[in-house]
N, C-alpha and C positions, 0 to 999 in steps of 0.2 A: 641752135639758133644764134644769129648774130646778136651783137649788144645793141644795134639799131633796131632790129625787128623786135628784140624783147623790150626795149624801152617804149616803143610804139604801142606793142600789145598791152602793158603795164599803164600807159597813158589812157587807151582807150577803156580799159577796166575802171581806171579812176574816175574818168569823165562820165562813164556810163553810172556809176554809183553816185556821183555827185547831182546829175541830172535826177535820178530816181529820189532822191532825198529832197531836191528842190520842188519837184512836182508833187511829192507827198505834203511839203510844207505850204505850198500854195493852194493845197485843196484842189488840184485839178480833179473834174470830173469826167468820166468816159459813159457815153451813150451807146450802149452795146446792142440795142433792140436790132434784130435782123433787116436788111433790106435786100429786096430781091428784083432782079431785072427782068422786066417782060420779054418774053423770047427765048430767055436763056433755060437750060436744063441743069438740074443741080442733082448729082448723083451722091447717095448714101450707102455705106455699107457697115452692117450692124452685126457683129458676131458675139454670141454668147456660149460658154462653157461650164459644165458643172461636173466636178470630180467628186465622187463619194467613195470613202473607204471605210470598212468595218470589219470586225471578226467574223461575222455571218455572212458578209456581200463580197469581200476581198476588195477588188478594185472597180470601178464604174464609171464611165465618162460618157457624158452627153453633150453633143456639138450642133450649134445651129447658127448658120450665118445666111442673112437675106440681103438683098440689093434692092434699093428704091430709087425710082427715077421720078422726079417732079419737074415739069415744063411749066413755067410761070405764064399764064394767060394776061393777069394783070399784075403789076409789081408795085413797089415801094416800100416804104419803111411801116414795120409792124407797128401798129397804134397810132398811125396817121394816115395810111391808105388802105382800101379795101384790097385783099389779095386774093386771088384765083389761081390755081393750078391743076394742072392732070397728074394725077398719082398713078404710078404703075409699079408692081412688084416685078423686077424683071428676071431674079434669080434667087433659088433656095438651095441651100445644101445642107443636108442634115445626116447626123451618124451617131452610133453608140458603139463603145467599146467595153470590154469586161467578159461576162459570162458568154456574151453573144458580141459578134462583129457586124453592124450593118451600116450601110451608107447609101445615100440617093443624092444625086446631084440633078435638079430640073434641066441643067443645060445638057445633060447626056442624051436626052431623048428617049431613054430608057422608062418604061413605066414604074412607078414608086411600089414599094411593099406596102401591104395593107397599112401597117401602123404609119405609114408616112403620106397616106391618101389626102389627109388635110393640108398637108403643105404643098401637095399638087394643086389642090384650089387656090390656097393663099398666092402662089406664084403665077396664078392667071389674074390677079386682082387689079381692077381700072376703076378710077374714080374721080370726080371733079369736086374739088374742096373749094370753098368760098369761106373766107374769114373777113368780118367787117372790122373797122378800126377798134371796136369795143370788145374784140375778142370773139364774137358771136361766130360759131362754125357751123355752116350747111355742107351735108354730102349730097351730091347730085350725080345722077347717071353712073352709080355703082354697080359692077357686075363682076362675078367671077366663076369658073366652070366647076361644077362637080361631077363632071362625067368620070373622071378617074375613081371617085369614091363609089359612084353607081356601077362601075365596072366591077368593083372589088366586092359588090354584092352587100354594102352596107345599108341597114333597115332605114326606114324614114326617120325614126326618133333620132338616130345618131347623125344623119344627114342634117336635120333641125339645129341639133346643138352645133355643129360645125359651122353652119350658116350664121347663128346667134353670135360665135366667136370671132366672125368677120363682119359684125353687123354694123350699121350706122353709126350706132352710138358709140362703139368701140373706136371706129375708125375717126369719129370725130373728137374724142378725147386723145388719140393718137397724134392728130393734128394740131389740138392745143398744145400737145408736148413739145411739138416741134418748133412751134412759133415762140413759145415761152421758155425756152431753156436758158437763156441768159438774162439777167435782170432785167425787170419792165421799168426800171428808173436809172438815172445816171448814178454811177458808183465811185468812190474814189479808193485810191491805194488803201490795200489792207480792209477794206469795208467787206462785210459780210452780207450774204441774202440766202434765204431758204426757198426750196421747193419740195413738194411730197411728190414721190415718183417710186413705183414698185419695180424692184430688181428681184428677178428670179421668183416673181409671184409672191414676194414678200415686201409688203409696204414699209416706205422708210422716209425719213425726212432728211434732205441732204443739204448740208450747208456749204455753198461756194464763197471761197474768198480772194480777192484779186490781190495776187501776190507779186505780180511783174507787168510791165508793159514796154514793149520794144517799139521800133519804128512802125510795124504793122500788125504786132499780135500782142494780145493781153492773156496771160497765163492765170488760172484758178486753182487753187488747192482744194479738195473736196473731201467732207468728214460726212459719214452717215450717221444717224440716231435711229435705230432699229428696236422697236419693243420687243423685249424677250417674253416668251410665254413659258406654259410648264412644258418641260421636257426640250425646250428651245434655248440655246445661249447664243447670241451673236458676239463673236470674238473680235472680228476687225470689218470696218465699212468704211473704206477710203479711195480716193480716186484724184484724178488731176483731169485738166482740159485745155487746150489752146483755143482763143476765139481770135477771128480776123477782124481787126479794129474797123476797118472800112464797111464791112458788110454785116457784122456781126454773127457771120457764119462759123460754128464749131467745125475746126478743122480735124482736130482729135480729142476724143473723150474715153478716159479708162476708169472703171469702177471694179472695185473687187470686194468680196463679201465670203467671211469665213464663219461658219456655223457648227456648233456642237448639237446633235440631237440625241436626246436619250429616250428609247423607244422599249421599255421594261428593261430587259438585261441586255438589251443591244444597244451599243453607244456608235454612232455614225457621225464622221468628220465631213462635212461638204465644203467644197471650196468652188465659188462662183466667181465668174468675171465676165464684164461686159466691155467692148471696145467699139469704138465708131469711129469711122472716117468719112469726110465728106469733099467734094471738089464739084467746080463749074466746069461744064462742058460747052 
């Protein structure tokens, strides 16, 4: 690198650091509540992976990825305008490695294994979500197919359980999670806020801290507090997120969880991760 280029690079770094210090000293606040444009479709991909190791189980990994499309009928800023969107799960990919290897992709056109029939129902989910400025959620016109499960010969009680797992109440809670991910109030640099959110079916309180702001992006450091129980020790719960300043949309989110579980003489180590990316279409 030439001396001139190096000087310019160092100069930009110094200016950026001084700007961050000045913004912090001035107590600049950032309102990151999401804003959605009517007529636009927002695509979100979420991926979860759990790896389990132990003397009696060897190695086992479960993987789940699903893609959601949200087309907004009524847009605006959360907390100021009523929101309404059509929600559709467009694809589900699920797999398992270890003592057995299984894989199913809803985009393949192949029927799912019986164990994954519930995911086949999930990937046909369609619903209309309405959110008031006060955050009250209504789910209308929800439907999803259960024909894949019925073809697999599942009994009525299992079908009913699957339908409850994709019920209106659960979808309403997921919609609230979607619009409440970022702070519901303006925040300053290094300020924290907390929200409860289950990861890998384990309840946790995640504390977000605003650590950096660039021209168009806010960056958060995330730390989780997970209550340990008998035989269950949480060793790590951390993450990070990037939020678009203009819209409040989370571009990237990554969370990690490490758990030690004792079941009698068996000791299991679980490593779980969740990653999410979003984009406007």
